[in-house]
C-alpha positions as CSV (number, residue, x, y, z in Angstrom):
1,M,0.0,0.0,0.0
2,I,2.9,2.4,0.9
3,D,4.5,1.7,-2.5
4,A,1.2,2.5,-4.2
5,V,0.7,5.8,-2.6
6,R,4.4,6.7,-3.2
7,Y,3.9,5.8,-6.9
8,L,0.9,8.0,-7.2
9,V,2.6,11.0,-5.5
10,D,5.8,10.6,-7.5
11,N,4.2,10.1,-10.9
12,G,1.2,12.3,-10.6
13,I,-1.3,9.7,-11.8
14,K,-5.0,9.8,-11.2
15,W,-6.3,7.4,-8.5
16,R,-8.2,5.4,-11.1
17,A,-5.0,5.0,-13.2
18,M,-3.3,2.9,-10.5
19,P,-1.2,0.1,-12.2
20,S,-2.6,-3.4,-12.0
21,D,0.3,-4.7,-10.0
22,F,-0.8,-2.6,-7.1
23,P,-4.1,-3.2,-5.1
24,P,-7.3,-1.8,-6.6
25,W,-7.4,2.0,-6.3
26,P,-10.3,2.2,-3.8
27,R,-8.3,0.2,-1.4
28,V,-5.2,2.3,-1.9
29,Y,-7.2,5.5,-1.4
30,A,-8.9,4.2,1.7
31,F,-5.5,3.3,3.1
32,F,-4.3,6.9,2.2
33,A,-7.3,8.5,3.8
34,R,-7.0,6.4,6.9
35,W,-3.3,7.4,7.4
36,R,-4.2,11.0,6.7
37,D,-7.1,11.2,9.2
38,A,-5.3,9.3,12.0
39,G,-2.1,11.4,11.6
40,L,0.0,8.3,10.8
41,V,1.7,9.8,7.7
42,A,2.7,12.8,9.9
43,E,4.1,10.4,12.5
44,L,6.1,8.5,9.9
45,H,7.4,11.8,8.4
46,D,8.4,13.2,11.8
47,R,10.4,10.0,12.7
48,L,12.2,10.1,9.3
49,R,13.1,13.7,9.9
50,E,14.5,13.0,13.3
51,A,16.5,10.2,11.8
52,V,17.9,12.5,9.0
53,R,18.8,15.2,11.6
54,R,20.6,12.6,13.7
55,S,22.5,11.4,10.6
56,E,23.6,15.0,10.1
57,G,24.9,15.4,13.7
58,R,21.9,17.5,14.7
59,H,19.5,17.4,17.7
60,D,16.2,15.6,17.1
61,E,14.4,19.0,17.5
62,P,15.4,22.2,15.7
63,S,16.4,25.4,17.4
64,A,15.8,27.6,14.2
65,A,13.3,27.5,11.3
66,V,12.4,29.2,8.1
67,V,8.9,30.0,6.9
68,D,7.8,30.7,3.4
69,S,4.9,30.1,1.0
70,Q,4.3,28.9,-2.7
71,S,1.2,29.6,-4.8
72,V,0.2,26.8,-7.2
73,K,-2.5,26.6,-9.8
74,A,-5.5,24.5,-8.7
75,D,-7.1,21.9,-10.9
76,A,-10.8,21.9,-11.7
77,T,-11.3,19.3,-9.0
78,V,-10.5,21.8,-6.3
79,P,-13.7,23.4,-5.0
80,H,-14.1,27.2,-5.2
81,T,-14.5,27.3,-1.4
82,S,-11.0,26.3,-0.8
83,R,-9.1,28.2,-3.5
84,G,-8.4,31.9,-4.1
85,Y,-6.5,34.4,-6.2
86,D,-3.0,35.4,-5.4
87,A,-2.8,38.9,-7.0
88,G,0.9,39.2,-6.5
89,K,1.7,35.9,-8.4
90,K,-1.3,36.2,-10.5
91,I,-2.3,32.5,-9.6
92,N,-5.7,31.1,-9.1
93,G,-5.4,28.2,-6.8
94,R,-3.9,27.4,-3.3
95,K,-0.9,28.4,-1.3
96,R,1.5,26.1,0.5
97,H,3.0,27.5,3.7
98,L,6.0,25.6,4.9
99,L,8.0,25.8,8.0
100,T,11.3,24.0,7.7
101,D,14.5,23.5,9.7
102,T,17.8,24.9,8.5
103,L,18.4,21.6,6.5
104,G,15.2,22.3,4.5
105,L,13.4,19.4,6.3
106,L,9.7,20.1,6.8
107,L,8.5,20.9,10.3
108,A,4.9,22.1,9.6
109,V,2.7,22.6,6.5
110,R,-0.6,24.4,5.9
111,V,-2.4,24.6,2.6
112,T,-4.8,27.5,2.2
113,P,-6.6,29.4,-0.6
114,A,-4.1,31.4,-2.6
115,S,-5.7,34.7,-1.4
116,T,-4.6,34.0,2.2
117,T,-1.9,36.4,3.4
118,D,1.4,35.0,4.5
119,R,1.1,36.7,7.9
120,D,-2.3,35.0,8.6
121,A,-1.0,31.6,7.8
122,A,2.3,32.2,9.7
123,R,0.4,32.7,12.9
124,T,-1.0,29.2,12.7
125,L,2.2,27.5,11.8
126,L,4.2,29.4,14.5
127,T,1.6,28.7,17.1
128,A,1.8,25.0,16.4
129,A,5.6,25.2,16.3
130,K,5.8,27.0,19.6
131,N,3.7,24.3,21.2
132,H,5.5,21.3,19.7
133,W,9.2,22.2,19.7
134,R,10.5,23.7,22.9
135,R,14.0,24.3,21.5
136,L,12.8,26.5,18.7
137,V,13.9,30.0,19.5
138,R,14.4,31.6,16.0
139,V,12.4,31.8,12.8
140,W,13.4,33.5,9.6
141,A,10.9,34.8,7.1
142,D,10.9,36.9,4.0
143,G,9.4,40.3,3.4
144,G,5.8,38.9,2.9
145,Y,5.7,38.0,6.6
146,T,7.8,40.6,8.3
147,G,8.2,43.6,6.0
148,H,11.8,42.9,6.0
149,L,13.7,40.9,3.4
150,T,15.5,37.8,4.6
151,D,17.3,35.2,2.5
152,C,15.1,32.1,2.6
153,W,16.9,30.0,0.2
154,V,16.7,26.9,2.5
155,V,12.9,26.7,2.2
156,E,13.0,27.6,-1.5
157,R,15.0,24.4,-1.9
158,S,12.3,22.6,-0.1
159,F,9.7,23.8,-2.6
160,A,12.0,22.6,-5.3
161,W,12.2,19.1,-3.6
162,I,8.5,18.7,-3.4
163,L,7.8,19.8,-7.0
164,R,9.9,16.8,-8.1
165,S,6.7,14.8,-7.2
166,R,4.5,15.2,-10.2
167,R,1.3,15.2,-8.0
168,L,2.4,18.4,-6.5
169,V,3.2,20.4,-9.7
170,R,-0.4,21.8,-9.3
171,D,-3.0,21.1,-6.7
172,Y,-5.5,18.4,-7.6
173,E,-6.9,17.6,-4.2
174,R,-10.5,18.4,-3.2
175,R,-9.5,18.8,0.4
176,A,-6.8,21.0,1.7
177,D,-5.6,18.5,4.3
178,T,-5.3,15.9,1.5
179,S,-2.8,18.3,-0.2
180,E,-0.9,18.5,3.1
181,S,-0.8,14.8,3.3
182,V,0.6,14.6,-0.3
183,I,3.3,17.0,0.6
184,L,4.2,14.8,3.7
185,W,4.4,11.7,1.5
186,S,6.6,13.5,-0.9
187,M,9.0,14.5,1.9
188,T,9.0,10.9,3.3
189,M,10.2,9.7,0.0
190,L,13.0,12.2,-0.2
191,M,14.2,11.4,3.4
192,S,13.9,7.7,3.1
193,R,16.0,7.8,-0.1
194,R,18.6,10.0,1.6
195,L,18.9,7.6,4.7
196,T,19.1,4.6,2.3
197,A,22.0,6.3,0.3
198,Q,23.8,7.1,3.6
199,C,23.6,3.5,4.8
200,R,25.0,2.3,1.5
201,Q,27.9,4.7,1.8
202,R,28.9,3.5,5.3
203,P,32.0,1.3,5.3
204,V,31.4,-2.4,6.4
205,V,33.5,-3.3,9.4
206,A,34.4,-6.9,9.6
207,R,33.9,-8.6,12.9
208,A,36.5,-10.8,14.4
209,A,35.6,-14.5,14.6
């Protein structure tokens, strides 16, 4: 089931176009929805993030973060009640607000109508971050949030990472929390691949008989 969801996110296919070597698409979607609603994909994502941070010699919890947003076009499947128009970017769709650590790993995500201001969304993200990570003492943001320009290249790299997943090139999801789950799945793929590559690069130490 996990491989089927990862295939959908990575290749951007429709649910009904699930290849025949995976379980039937209604079963895969039911699995996806169950993990979304129970918070299991978020738990898997957070455990992988902690593992990646440890592999980089970092503490499990971050002490600094970066926040930024990305507006993307919405497909016709996205209802009008959960989409909007970003006048600055001239995009009719949704906006993804990411809070990342200094490695570019995702800490929190909110998907809103594109008309939502960055400051309004940041309040939700930062409130959640304050309650969840006690070590977090510094957050960087660009001019859309603070009125002062800050270099947010770390989170821009995070947006580039998730756009490698074709399902995220635009927003196809009827529900905003489904869009958030797809982003989490995309990041779990990235982190699991990174951890796998690191394991392969580690030298094998022979044990004495």
